[in-house]
C-alpha positions in Angstrom: 0.3 0.0 0.0 1.1 3.4 -1.1 0.4 6.4 1.0 1.1 9.7 -0.1 0.7 13.2 0.8 -0.2 16.1 -1.3 1.7 18.5 0.5 5.0 16.2 0.5 8.1 18.3 -0.1 10.3 15.2 0.3 8.6 12.6 -1.8 6.2 14.5 -4.1 2.6 12.9 -5.5 4.0 12.5 -8.5 7.0 10.5 -7.0 5.0 8.6 -4.8 2.5 7.4 -7.8 5.9 6.6 -10.0 6.7 4.2 -6.9 2.9 2.7 -6.7 2.8 2.0 -10.9 6.2 -0.1 -10.2 5.1 -2.2 -7.4 3.5 -5.3 -8.0 -0.1 -6.4 -7.0 -1.9 -6.6 -4.5 -1.6 -2.7 -4.3 -3.4 -0.1 -3.5 -2.6 4.3 -3.8 -4.2 6.5 -1.4 -3.0 10.3 -1.7 -4.4 12.6 1.2 -4.9 15.8 0.0 -4.0 17.7 3.1 -1.1 15.6 4.0 2.8 16.1 4.4 5.8 13.4 4.5 4.5 11.5 7.7 0.8 12.9 9.2 -1.4 10.6 7.6 -2.8 8.8 11.1 -2.5 12.2 12.7 -4.5 14.1 10.4 -7.5 11.2 10.0 -6.7 8.2 12.8 -9.7 6.5 11.6 -9.5 7.3 8.1 -6.0 5.3 8.3 -7.0 2.5 10.1 -9.7 2.0 8.1 -7.6 2.0 5.1 -4.6 0.3 6.0 -6.7 -2.5 7.8 -9.0 -3.1 4.5 -5.8 -3.3 2.4 -4.4 -6.1 4.4 -7.6 -8.0 4.9 -7.7 -7.8 1.0 -3.9 -8.5 0.4 -2.9 -11.1 2.6 -3.9 -15.0 2.8 -6.4 -15.6 5.5 -4.6 -17.7 8.7 -4.3 -21.2 8.3 -6.4 -23.2 10.2 -4.8 -25.6 13.1 -6.1 -27.9 15.1 
């Protein structure tokens, strides 16, 4: 999962999109218009949690059942 901030001066949205384009699936790109480089969770903790958990639930295999 690639999370990018539209106000990021260190890794621009274009650079983030390029990194995402080169990533293998499963993948998801999430651009936060109000975010800079590392404030994704602070700006929207519930959205952050929802997006990350949703991606992990789709991307990871279900746990193996054991006896």
